[in-house]
C-alpha positions in Angstrom: -10.3 27.8 31.8 -12.7 25.9 29.5 -11.7 24.4 26.2 -13.5 26.0 23.2 -16.1 23.7 21.6 -15.6 22.6 18.0 -17.7 24.2 15.3 -17.6 24.0 11.5 -15.9 20.8 10.8 -14.1 20.3 14.1 -12.1 23.6 14.4 -12.4 25.1 17.9 -14.8 28.0 18.3 -11.9 30.4 19.3 -10.4 30.0 15.9 -11.0 32.7 13.4 -12.9 32.1 10.2 -9.7 32.1 8.2 -8.2 29.3 10.3 -11.4 27.2 10.0 -11.4 27.7 6.2 -7.7 26.7 6.0 -8.4 23.5 8.0 -11.5 22.8 5.9 -9.4 23.2 2.7 -6.6 21.0 4.1 -9.2 18.3 5.0 -10.8 18.5 1.6 -7.3 18.1 0.0 -6.5 15.1 2.2 -10.0 13.5 1.4 -9.3 13.9 -2.3 -6.0 12.2 -1.9 -7.6 9.3 0.1 -10.3 8.9 -2.6 -7.7 8.7 -5.4 -5.2 6.4 -3.6 -7.3 4.1 -1.4 -8.0 1.4 -4.1 -4.4 1.2 -5.2 -3.1 1.0 -1.6 -5.6 -1.6 -0.5 -4.9 -3.8 -3.5 -1.1 -3.6 -2.9 -1.7 -4.4 0.8 -3.8 -7.4 -0.1 -1.1 -8.7 -2.5 1.4 -8.4 0.4 -0.8 -10.0 3.1 -3.5 -12.0 1.3 -6.2 -10.8 3.8 -8.7 -8.2 2.7 -9.5 -7.2 6.3 -5.8 -6.8 7.2 -5.3 -4.9 3.9 -8.0 -2.5 4.8 -6.5 -2.0 8.3 -3.1 -1.4 6.9 -4.5 1.1 4.4 -6.4 2.9 7.1 -3.2 3.0 9.3 -1.3 4.5 6.3 -3.9 7.3 6.0 -3.9 7.9 9.7 -0.1 8.3 9.8 -0.3 10.6 6.7 -3.1 12.8 8.1 -1.0 13.5 11.2 1.8 14.9 8.9 -0.3 16.1 6.0 0.9 19.7 6.0 4.5 18.6 5.7 3.7 15.8 3.2 1.6 17.8 0.8 4.1 20.6 0.4 7.5 18.9 0.6 6.9 15.3 -0.6 5.2 13.3 -3.3 2.1 12.0 -1.4 1.8 8.9 -3.7 5.3 7.8 -3.0 5.1 8.6 0.6 1.9 6.5 0.9 3.6 3.5 -0.6 6.5 3.9 1.7 4.3 4.1 4.8 2.3 1.1 3.7 5.3 -1.0 3.0 6.8 -0.1 6.5 3.4 -1.1 8.1 3.4 -4.4 6.2 7.0 -5.2 7.2 6.2 -4.3 10.9 3.0 -6.5 10.8 5.0 -9.4 9.2 7.6 -9.2 11.9 4.9 -9.4 14.6 2.9 -12.2 12.9 3.3 -15.8 13.8 5.1 -17.8 11.2 2.5 -20.6 11.4 -0.4 -18.4 10.6 -2.1 -19.1 7.2 -4.3 -16.5 5.7 -7.0 -17.6 3.3 -9.2 -15.2 1.4 -11.1 -14.8 -1.8 -9.2 -13.7 -4.9 -9.7 -9.9 -5.4 -11.5 -8.6 -8.4 -9.6 -6.4 -10.8 -10.7 -2.7 -10.5 -11.2 -2.4 -14.2 -13.4 -5.5 -14.4 -11.0 -7.2 -16.9 -9.7 -10.7 -16.2 -5.9 -11.4 -16.2 -5.6 -15.0 -17.2 -7.8 -17.8 -15.8 -9.1 -17.7 -12.2 -7.0 -20.8 -11.5 -3.8 -19.1 -12.7 -4.6 -16.0 -10.7 -5.2 -18.1 -7.6 -2.0 -20.1 -8.2 0.0 -16.8 -8.6 -1.4 -15.3 -5.4 -0.6 -18.5 -3.5 2.9 -18.7 -5.0 3.4 -15.0 -4.1 2.5 -15.7 -0.5 5.4 -18.2 -0.3 8.0 -15.5 -0.9 9.6 -13.4 1.8 7.8 -10.1 2.6 10.7 -8.2 1.1 10.5 -10.1 -2.2 6.8 -9.8 -2.3 7.1 -6.0 -1.8 9.5 -5.8 -4.8 7.2 -7.8 -7.1 4.1 -6.0 -6.0 5.7 -2.6 -6.6 7.5 -3.5 -9.8 4.9 -5.7 -11.5 1.5 -5.0 -9.9 2.0 -1.3 -9.6 4.4 -1.0 -12.6 7.1 1.2 -10.9 10.6 1.6 -12.1 13.6 0.0 -10.3 14.7 3.4 -9.0 11.2 4.2 -7.7 11.0 0.8 -5.9 14.4 1.3 -4.5 13.4 4.7 -3.1 10.1 3.4 -1.6 11.8 0.5 0.1 15.0 2.4 1.1 17.4 0.0 -0.7 19.7 0.3 -3.7 18.6 -0.4 -7.3 20.8 -3.4 -7.5 19.0 -4.9 -4.5 15.7 -4.4 -6.3 17.0 -6.1 -9.4 18.5 -9.0 -7.4 15.3 -9.5 -5.4 13.1 -9.3 -8.6 15.2 -11.9 -10.4 15.3 -14.2 -7.4 11.5 -13.8 -6.7 10.5 -14.4 -10.3 12.8 -17.5 -10.5 11.1 -18.8 -7.4 7.6 -18.1 -8.8 8.6 -19.9 -12.1 9.8 -22.9 -10.1 6.5 -23.0 -8.2 4.2 -22.4 -11.1 6.1 -24.5 -13.7 7.0 -23.9 -17.3 3.6 -22.6 -18.3 4.1 -19.4 -16.3 4.7 -16.4 -18.5 5.6 -13.1 -16.9 3.9 -10.4 -19.0 
C-alpha cells in the first residue's frame, strides 16, 4: 500500500476537505501564537543563558514541543503560561548538561520598545551579575522582574511554592545588590 502524498499545507491527499481545513486553521492559530510570543520567550531565554543563539534554539525547542501537543494545549491550558514552563524546563535541562567552566559572552540585547533602561554600563553590569546567580534564582528574577509576573504565577510556572519564590527573590536581589554596590536601585 502506498502512502498518500501531502497536498494543501501538508495534509495527506486521502484526507477530506474538512480535515485539511481543520489542520490549516490549527496551524494558523499556532502561527499566530508563535508570532505573539516569540520575542518575549527569546528575551527571557537570553536573560537566562546570555547567548542569543542558544536563546533562539531554546525558543524554537519550546515551540516544537508545543506544536506536538497544540490541540491539547489550546483547549485545556493557558498557552502563554505553558510556553514559559516549557522554556524554563528546557533552560534547566540545558544548564544541567552544560559545563560549569563555560563562559558565554554576547552583546547586550536591545529593548523591544526602543527605550533605554539606565545606562548601557548599568545594563551590562546587571546582565553580568544576573549570570552569576544559580539558574533557579535567575528564573525567578526573570519571571518576576523582567516579565512582571506575580509570585503565584511564577510559583506555578516553576512548580514550586510561593514562599520558595519569595525566598529566592529576596536572596537573588540581595546577591545582585552586593555585586552591583549601593548605587543599584531595583525599580
